[in-house]
N, C-alpha and C positions, 0 to 999 in steps of 0.2 A: 613366166617361162614354162616351157613344157617340162614334164617330169624327166629327170635323169638321176637315177639313184642305184646304189649297189646294195644288194641283200647278201649278207654273209651267211652261208649255210654250213660251212665247215672250215676250220682254220688250224687243225692239228697237222702233225706230220705223219711219217709212216707207221710208227708204233701206236697202236690203239690205246686210248685212255678213256676214262669215264667222264672226262671234262670236255673233250673236244671231238668233233667229227672230222673225218678226212676232208681234204680240200674240195670246196665247191662254192661258187658264187653265182648270183643272178644279176644281170645288168638290165635294168628297166629304163628304156629310153624312147621317148616320143611314141608311146603306145606299143612298142615292140619289146619282146622279152628274149634275152639270150642267156645261156648258161656258160660259165667257164669252169672247166674241170668237173668231174663227176665221181668222187670217191664213194666208198661204201657209206650207206646211211643217207645219201642225198635225198632219196624219195621221202623218207621220214621228215627230213628238214623242210622239204617243199610243202608238205602238209602243214607243218607248224607255221611256216611263213604265210600261209593263207593267200598264196598267189595262184592265179589260174595257170598252172604249169602246162595245161593242155594247149596254151597259146604260145609255147616255146617256138621260136623261129629256128634256132640252131644251137648247137653245143660246140664249144671250142676246147679241145684237149691239149694241154701244154706239152705233155710228154708221157712216155709209156712206163711210168711207175704206178703200181697198183693203187696207191692212195690218191691218185688223180684220175683213175679211169675204171676201177672195178665196179662202179655203180652204173656204168653206161648201158649194159645189156638189160639190166633190170628196169631202167628208165624207159628204154625202147619198148619193152614188153608191156609196161604199164600204160604207155601212150596208146598201144594197141588195144588194151582193155578199155580205154576211155572212149573208143570209137573214132579215133583220129583218122582223117582221110588226107589231110594236107601233107605234102612232102616234109621230111625232117632232115635237116642238113647237119652233117658231122664234119668239122674241120679238125684235122689231127695229123701227126706224122704218118707218112704213108704205110709204115710197118704195121699200123693198127688194122688196116682194112681187111687183110685175109683172116686175121683172128676174129674180128667182129663179124665177118660174113659167116665164119664157121659157127660161132655162137648163135647167130640168127637162124642158121639152118637147123640147129638142134632145138632152139627154144622159141623161135618167133617166125614160124613159117606161114602163119595165117594173118599177117599184118595186112591191113587195108590201106596202108600208105607206103610210100617209097622212102627208103633211107638213102640219101644221096651223100656219098663220101667225097670230101675234098682234101687231097693230100697237101699238107703244109710243108714248105721247104724251111726247115728250122735254121738254115744258114743265111736266109735272106730277110731283109727288112722290106716288105712289100705289102700292098693292099691285097687282102685275101677275101674281103667281103665289102660290098658297096650297095647302097640303095639311095633313094633320093634325099635322105636326111643324114646319113652317116657313113663313115668308112671304118673298117677294122683292119689294122696293120699288124703284121707279125713282127716280133722283136726277138732276134737271135740272142739266146742266153747261153751261159757256160755251166753246164751240169754234167753229171756222169754219163748221161744218155742224151741224144738230141732233144733239145727243149726250146720252146718258143713262148715268149710272153705275148700280150695282145694290147694294142692301143685302140680304144674306142674314141672316135673323134666326130663331133657334130660337123656338118657342113654349114657354111654361112647361110644365114636366113635373110629374108627381105626386111626392110625397116618397118617400124610400126607406124600405122596411119594416125594422124592427129584428128581425132573425131571432132574436136571443137571446130577445126578449120573446115572439115568436110560439111558439117552442119551449117556453119556461117556462110559458106560460099555456095551452098545447095548443090554440091557436086554429086552426080548420080552414082549409085552404088557400083554400077558396072564399070566405072572408071577407076575404082580403087586399086585394082591389081596393076593397072597401067601406071598409076602414080607410084605405087610401091617399087615398080621396076625402073623408075627414074624419069617418068614422064611429067611434064609440067601441065598446069591446067590453064586453058584459055577460056576466060569468062565471056559472057554474051556481048559485052562492049568491046571485045578484042584485047583486053588487058591480059597479061600473062602472069600467073602466080607460080613462081619457081617451085620445083619439086622439093627443095630443101625446107620450104616453109610449111609443107604439108605432111611431113613425116618426122618421126623421132628415130634415133639410131637403133639399129637392130641389136638384139642381145648378142654378146660375143660368144663364139662357139666354145663349147666345153669339151674337155677330154679326160678320160680315165685310162690309166696305164696299169695293167696287171703283170707284175714281174714275179713269175713263179720261181721254182727252185733254180738257184744260180749262185755261183761264186760271185764275189764282189767284182763288178766290171766298171773300171774308172771311166770308160767311154759311154756307159749306158745312159747317163744323164742327157746326152745329146739327142738320143732317140726319143726321149720322153719330155723334152724341154717344154716348160710352160704348162704341163698337165695340171688340171685343177686338183685331181686326186690320183695318188700313186699307191697301189698296194705292192709292197715289197716283202718277200720272205725275210724272216728274222729268226732263223732256227735256233741260234745261240746268242749268248751274251759275249762281250768282248774278251773275257777271260778264257773263253773256249775257242778262240780264233784258230788254233791249230786243228781242232776238229772240223770247224767250218771249211778250212782249206782242204783237209783230207777228203771230206765227203761232198765237196763242191756245193756248199751252202754259204749263207751270209750271216753276219752278226747284226744286231740291232743298230750298232754304230754305223756299219757300212750301209744299211738301208737308209739311215738318216742322211748320210753323205750324198747318196744318190738324189734324194728329195731336195736337199739344200742346193746342190749343184744344178739341178734341173729347174730351179726357181719355181717349184711346185707350191700349191697352196695348202695341201693337206696330205699327210702320210698315214697310211693304214698298215700296221704290222700284222704278221700272221705266220703260219706254218711253224708253230712252236714245237721245240723238242719236248718229248714226253717227260724229260727230267724235271721240268718246271711245274710246281704245284701252284705257283703264283707268277704271272708274267710282269709284275710291276717293275722288276729289275730291268727287263727289256725296255719298258716304256720310259723309265727314268734315263736310261742310257741314250735312247734315241732323242728324247726331249732336250738333252744337253746340247745337241747339235741342231736339231730341227724342232722347235717348240710345238708346232701344231701337228702333233702326232697322236694317234689313237690306237689302242689295242683292238684288233678284230676279235669278235666273239660271236658265237652262234646266235642268230636273231637280230644282230645289229643291222640297221639300215642307215646308209650314209648318203646324203644328197651330194651330188657333184655340183659344186658352186664355185 
């Protein structure tokens, strides 16, 4: 399988702590690199992650709270210092564009690459990015300001060729793509070898859902149904549900309910309140509902399987 993994750069919430950085993740998929959210300290975490951040295709900003976007102008400036020439794409709520352009006018006038801004309609569930191997879909969330999650989903791939059959039948290499696309093989004696005997099933498409700051949404599981990995904010434990409701956040219990109802394979918790010196309480609470749960932590790399 081609690599599909998530690098956690920051998993804290708005109030800074010495334990966690502000929200940011990298999605590495089929040789491409995308960022989700870009809080303060993201550039330091990129260095620590030892990934080639100059290869970033795009950044997706969930909403306009500082702990999710204060690092963006610094990242753009650093990309300029690295000698980047390829366009850099920013997907975010439209209100960010004039602010970002103003900061770029002050701090990044000499860029040798274009910053292309794509306004995201946070009220709509729609494909906002697409290439030959994946789509990224916006997920409307329920926060104090317009907010969107993101669903990264692979496109179906062609089946795997059976090398033993290719060798046995002496099928020319140039016919392999035709066979993968459903063609049969006609031997020299006129006999037909069906396509199904020459291939193995394709790998099932994988999906990762990033559910940023949001109140619990009973209907959210329908939008992320079957995702291999779900990241869902879990700012509070269940005892503090009144605070979660007041500030439009979720508890670990509620995050687990989304993963369970979505029939996900793996849940990743994050966006912890600064009140916690140990998030084990959140982990235990979620595991009681959805056992395959992991606490996000800076430096954690999770394979989407």
